[in-house]
C-alpha positions in Angstrom: 20.0 68.7 -102.3 21.8 66.1 -100.2 19.4 63.2 -99.8 18.5 63.3 -95.9 19.1 67.2 -95.9 15.7 66.6 -98.0 14.6 64.3 -95.7 14.6 67.0 -92.7 12.9 69.5 -95.4 9.9 66.8 -96.1 10.5 65.1 -92.4 9.2 68.9 -90.9 6.7 69.1 -93.2 5.6 65.6 -92.1 5.4 66.7 -88.8 2.8 70.1 -89.4 1.0 68.0 -91.9 0.5 65.1 -89.6 -0.3 67.6 -86.6 -3.2 69.7 -88.9 -4.5 66.3 -90.9 -5.1 64.5 -87.1 -6.8 67.8 -85.8 -8.8 67.9 -88.9 -10.0 64.2 -87.9 -10.6 65.3 -84.1 -12.4 68.1 -84.8 -15.1 66.4 -88.0 -15.6 63.4 -86.0 -16.4 64.8 -82.7 -18.7 66.9 -84.5 -20.4 64.2 -86.9 -20.6 61.2 -85.1 -20.3 57.7 -85.9 -22.7 58.2 -89.2 -21.3 61.7 -90.3 -17.8 60.5 -89.6 -18.7 57.4 -92.2 -20.4 59.7 -95.1 -17.2 61.6 -94.6 -14.7 59.0 -94.8 -16.5 57.4 -97.7 -16.1 61.2 -99.8 -12.4 61.2 -98.6 -11.9 58.4 -99.8 -13.9 58.2 -103.0 -11.4 61.6 -103.5 -8.5 59.4 -103.1 -9.3 56.1 -105.2 -10.6 58.4 -108.6 -7.4 60.9 -108.2 -5.2 57.6 -108.0 -7.4 55.9 -110.8 -6.8 59.0 -113.3 -3.9 60.8 -111.9 -1.2 58.9 -110.5 0.1 56.9 -112.9 0.4 61.0 -114.8 1.8 62.2 -111.6 4.7 59.4 -110.9 5.1 59.8 -114.8 6.1 63.7 -114.2 8.6 63.0 -111.3 10.3 60.6 -113.5 10.1 63.0 -116.9 11.1 66.1 -115.1 14.0 64.2 -113.1 15.2 62.5 -115.7 14.8 65.4 -118.2 13.6 63.8 -120.9 10.5 66.1 -121.6 10.3 69.7 -120.9 8.1 72.0 -118.1 5.9 73.0 -120.7 5.4 70.2 -122.1 4.5 68.1 -119.0 2.2 71.4 -117.6 -0.1 71.4 -121.2 -0.5 67.4 -120.9 -2.1 68.1 -117.4 -4.2 70.7 -118.3 -5.6 68.5 -121.4 -5.6 65.6 -119.2 -7.9 67.7 -116.4 -10.1 68.9 -119.2 -10.9 65.8 -120.7 -11.7 63.8 -117.4 -13.8 66.6 -116.0 -15.9 66.6 -119.4 -16.2 62.9 -119.6 -16.5 62.4 -115.6 -19.4 64.6 -115.0 -21.3 63.4 -118.3 -21.2 60.0 -116.8 -22.1 61.2 -113.1 -25.5 63.3 -114.7 -25.9 59.7 -116.9 -25.7 56.9 -114.4 -26.2 58.8 -110.9 -27.7 55.5 -109.6 -24.8 53.6 -110.3 -22.7 55.9 -108.0 -25.4 55.4 -105.1 -25.2 51.8 -105.5 -21.8 51.9 -105.2 -20.7 54.0 -102.2 -24.2 54.4 -100.1 -24.2 58.0 -99.8 -26.4 61.5 -100.9 -25.6 61.9 -104.9 -24.3 65.5 -103.6 -22.0 64.2 -101.8 -20.7 61.7 -104.1 -20.8 65.1 -106.9 -18.3 67.2 -104.2 -15.6 63.9 -104.3 -16.3 63.6 -107.5 -15.2 67.5 -108.4 -12.2 67.8 -105.8 -10.7 64.4 -107.5 -10.7 66.1 -111.0 -9.1 69.2 -109.0 -6.1 66.9 -107.3 -5.2 65.0 -110.9 -4.8 68.2 -112.0 -3.0 69.7 -108.7 -0.8 66.6 -107.9 0.2 66.3 -111.6 1.7 70.1 -111.2 3.1 69.3 -107.8 4.7 66.3 -109.1 7.0 68.7 -111.5 8.5 70.7 -108.5 9.1 67.1 -107.1 10.6 66.7 -110.7 13.1 69.7 -110.4 13.8 68.2 -106.7 12.6 71.6 -106.0 11.3 69.8 -102.0 10.5 73.1 -100.2 8.0 74.1 -103.0 6.3 70.6 -103.3 6.1 70.1 -99.3 4.5 73.5 -98.9 1.9 72.7 -101.6 1.2 69.9 -99.5 1.1 71.8 -96.2 -0.7 74.8 -97.5 -3.4 72.3 -98.5 -3.4 70.6 -95.1 -3.7 73.7 -93.3 -5.9 75.3 -95.6 -8.4 72.3 -95.0 -8.2 72.3 -91.2 -8.4 76.5 -90.9 -11.5 75.9 -93.2 -13.2 73.3 -91.1 -12.6 74.9 -87.8 -14.4 78.4 -89.1 -17.1 75.7 -90.3 -17.7 74.0 -87.7 -16.5 76.3 -84.5 -17.8 79.7 -86.4 -20.2 79.5 -88.4 -21.8 75.8 -88.0 -22.8 74.7 -91.3 -22.3 70.8 -91.4 -21.4 68.0 -93.4 -22.2 70.1 -96.6 -19.7 72.4 -95.8 -17.1 70.4 -94.8 -17.0 68.3 -97.6 -17.1 71.3 -99.9 -13.8 72.3 -98.2 -12.5 69.6 -100.3 -13.4 72.2 -103.7 -12.3 75.2 -102.1 -8.3 74.5 -101.1 -7.8 72.8 -104.1 -8.3 76.2 -106.2 -6.5 78.3 -104.2 -3.8 75.5 -104.1 -4.3 75.1 -108.1 -3.6 79.2 -108.7 -0.6 78.9 -106.6 1.2 76.4 -108.6 0.3 78.5 -111.8 1.1 81.4 -110.6 4.6 79.8 -109.6 5.3 77.0 -112.4 5.1 79.7 -115.2 8.1 81.3 -115.2 10.2 78.1 -115.4 8.7 76.5 -118.6 11.9 78.5 -120.7 14.4 77.4 -118.0 14.9 73.7 -118.3 16.1 71.9 -121.0 15.6 68.4 -122.0 15.3 65.6 -124.8 12.2 64.0 -126.2 11.2 61.5 -124.9 9.4 58.7 -127.2 5.5 58.4 -126.7 5.4 54.8 -126.4 8.0 54.7 -123.0 5.7 57.4 -122.2 2.5 56.1 -122.4 4.2 52.6 -121.0 5.4 54.6 -117.8 2.1 56.0 -117.3 0.3 52.9 -117.7 2.2 50.5 -115.0 2.2 53.7 -112.7 -1.6 53.8 -112.9 -2.7 49.8 -112.8 0.4 50.1 -109.8 -1.7 53.0 -108.1 -4.8 51.7 -108.3 -3.8 48.3 -107.0 -1.5 50.0 -104.0 -5.0 52.1 -103.2 -7.1 48.8 -102.7 -4.3 47.5 -100.2 -4.2 50.3 -98.3 -7.8 51.4 -98.1 -10.2 49.1 -100.0 -11.0 47.8 -96.4 -13.0 51.0 -96.0 -15.3 50.5 -98.7 -15.4 46.7 -98.1 -16.3 47.5 -94.7 -19.7 49.9 -95.9 -20.6 47.6 -98.6 -20.8 44.4 -95.9 -21.4 46.6 -93.1 -23.4 50.2 -92.6 -22.0 53.8 -92.1 -21.9 54.1 -88.8 -19.9 50.8 -88.6 -17.7 52.5 -91.1 -17.4 55.8 -89.3 -16.0 53.8 -86.5 -13.7 51.6 -88.7 -12.1 54.7 -90.3 -10.8 55.7 -86.8 -8.4 52.9 -87.1 -8.0 53.8 -90.5 -6.8 57.2 -89.1 -4.0 55.8 -87.2 -2.7 53.5 -89.7 -2.5 57.0 -91.7 -0.3 58.2 -89.3 2.3 55.3 -89.4 2.2 56.0 -93.2 2.6 60.1 -93.3 6.2 59.9 -93.8 6.7 57.4 -95.7 3.9 58.5 -98.2 5.8 62.5 -97.9 9.6 60.9 -98.4 8.4 58.6 -101.5 8.2 60.9 -104.1 11.5 62.3 -102.7 12.7 58.7 -103.4 11.3 58.5 -106.5 12.9 62.5 -107.9 16.6 61.4 -106.6 16.2 57.5 -107.7 15.1 58.8 -111.4 18.5 61.0 -111.6 20.8 58.8 -109.5 22.8 56.1 -110.1 20.9 52.6 -108.6 24.0 51.6 -106.9 24.7 54.3 -105.1 21.5 55.3 -104.4 20.2 52.0 -102.6 22.0 52.0 -99.7 20.1 55.1 -98.6 17.3 53.2 -99.3 18.3 50.2 -96.7 19.4 53.1 -94.2 16.0 54.8 -94.4 14.0 51.5 -94.3 15.8 50.4 -90.8 15.9 54.4 -89.4 11.5 53.9 -90.2 11.1 50.4 -88.7 12.6 51.6 -85.4 10.6 54.8 -85.4 7.5 52.6 -86.3 8.0 50.2 -83.3 8.2 52.8 -80.7 5.1 54.3 -81.8 3.3 51.5 -81.9 4.3 50.1 -78.7 2.7 53.3 -77.6 -0.5 53.0 -79.2 -1.0 49.6 -77.5 -0.1 50.8 -74.1 -2.3 54.2 -74.5 -4.5 54.0 -77.9 -7.8 53.2 -76.4 -7.2 56.3 -74.1 -6.6 58.4 -77.4 -9.5 57.5 -79.2 -11.7 58.1 -76.2 -10.7 61.2 -75.6 -9.5 63.0 -78.9 -12.8 61.4 -80.9 -15.4 60.3 -77.8 -16.4 56.9 -76.5 -19.0 56.1 -79.8 -15.4 55.3 -81.3 -13.9 53.1 -78.4 -14.1 50.0 -80.9 -11.9 50.9 -82.9 -9.4 50.2 -80.8 -10.5 46.4 -81.3 -10.1 46.7 -85.0 -6.4 49.0 -84.4 -5.1 45.6 -82.7 -5.2 43.5 -85.3 -3.4 46.4 -87.7 -0.8 47.5 -85.4 1.9 44.4 -86.0 1.9 44.7 -89.5 2.6 48.6 -89.6 6.0 48.3 -87.7 7.1 46.9 -91.3 4.9 48.6 -93.8 7.2 51.9 -94.2 10.0 49.7 -95.3 8.0 48.6 -98.6 6.8 51.9 -99.0 10.6 53.2 -99.0 11.9 50.3 -101.5 8.1 50.5 -103.9 9.1 54.1 -104.3 13.0 53.4 -105.1 11.7 50.9 -107.8 9.3 53.6 -109.5 11.8 56.0 -109.5 13.8 53.3 -111.4 11.0 53.0 -114.0 8.8 51.1 -112.8 10.2 46.9 -113.1 7.9 44.6 -113.5 7.8 42.8 -109.7 6.3 46.8 -108.7 3.0 45.9 -111.0 3.0 42.5 -110.1 3.5 42.6 -106.4 0.6 45.0 -106.4 -1.8 43.5 -108.0 -1.0 40.3 -106.9 -1.8 41.6 -102.7 -4.6 43.6 -104.0 -6.5 40.7 -105.7 -5.3 38.5 -102.4 -6.9 41.1 -100.2 -10.0 41.4 -101.9 -10.5 37.8 -103.0 -10.0 36.7 -98.9 -12.3 39.7 -97.6 -15.5 38.3 -100.0 -14.7 34.5 -99.1 -14.3 35.2 -95.3 -16.3 37.9 -94.5 -19.8 35.8 -95.0 -17.8 33.1 -92.9 -16.1 35.0 -90.2 -17.9 39.1 -90.1 -16.1 42.2 -90.4 -13.8 41.5 -87.5 -11.9 39.5 -90.3 -11.3 42.5 -92.1 -8.5 44.3 -90.3 -6.5 40.9 -90.0 -6.7 40.6 -93.9 -5.7 43.8 -93.7 -2.9 43.5 -92.0 -2.2 40.3 -93.4 -1.8 41.8 -96.8 0.4 44.5 -95.7 3.2 42.4 -94.4 3.0 40.1 -97.4 3.6 42.8 -99.8 6.5 44.4 -97.6 8.0 41.2 -97.6 8.1 40.4 -101.3 9.8 44.0 -102.1 12.2 43.2 -99.3 13.1 39.9 -100.4 13.4 41.9 -104.1 15.3 44.2 -103.1 17.8 42.1 -101.4 18.4 39.6 -104.1 18.7 42.3 -106.8 21.2 44.8 -105.1 23.0 42.0 -102.9 22.3 43.3 -99.9 21.5 41.4 -97.1 17.8 41.1 -95.4 18.6 42.3 -91.9 20.4 45.7 -93.6 16.8 46.6 -94.6 15.4 45.7 -90.9 17.9 46.3 -88.6 19.0 49.7 -86.9 22.8 50.2 -86.8 24.6 52.2 -84.7 26.4 54.9 -87.0 22.6 55.4 -88.7 21.8 58.6 -86.6 24.7 60.1 -86.3 24.8 59.9 -90.5 21.1 61.5 -90.4 22.3 64.0 -88.1 25.3 64.8 -90.3 23.0 64.9 -93.3 24.9 61.8 -95.0 25.3 62.3 -98.6 
């Protein structure tokens, strides 16, 4: 499938996913208020960090293995099942043996932690299987799974809030019910593909190395993007965390498209010669920067009113945090796309070094500067981290692939026509 045809399929899905996710944030936030929203945000991010820690390396390895035909669908699927069973048993044992540790770390009720942990384990499995479809470049099924997940969360929350009125417990439990239905769908669709995928055996050491590097990169990337939620909760309280999380809703909106395009870039990068694909990466980077610039201007002008209208006056302070984050979001998508391209090239050392280095810088600055300047410094540190992370990737890609830095940053007149013609 041509690159920008896949772009259009994923772009359409992105619009729908963004709408459902944004509507979910609106109804949940207005229903729960700052304190409830804070607890909801901690659980949602707990699911993400555990899924990344335990499953992101496997997910990215699955894309590369299937895309490069270095392993069979049956083998990759079975490996995912074994990992899911193993981490579920081990994780739940740890949870019940050391519940106070989880309460101390996350400062929320223990039953909410259990929901988050259980949902994360399910996420490791269903996202791992979803990656198989992406490795096959089955973009329709890959995107349909993601759309069903996001739409399912919205519909279930709508029923819980406006029809049944069950409260925070039921809202969080949706994080378990929806993945169960997604998992059943995936299994039904993937079983018939077991015998129709030829592959060569991947050496065990290479596979382990790939998973390890992908896992380290993903965890470090999480702390760069979302670690500030936990830092805010640690240094402040759950209500302030809830308010701050609204600024992160807007950050997430800026990342929807690069996050959904990223796996496509990984899959194509694994199956395509790098010298041919890098031109598309530069083009995509330019387009995303232009789109983000327009969006940043609009949010600067209307963001305050949007927050009040959609989330209520209680969350107005989130706009101040957002103002610090917006400038960095103009180029942040470019970093995501280059990062995804390099992941598909087998995760070169620069990917690991850049993610780990910026994560340590981010965490270190927060713990040094917050006691001196207060929690207001958190979004400033995050914005600086986003920018530095992206700049390092742009400079590296420019040097390695002999492409001018401006080609990653400045839109060209023929870019739009190229996209409209489903570029090659």
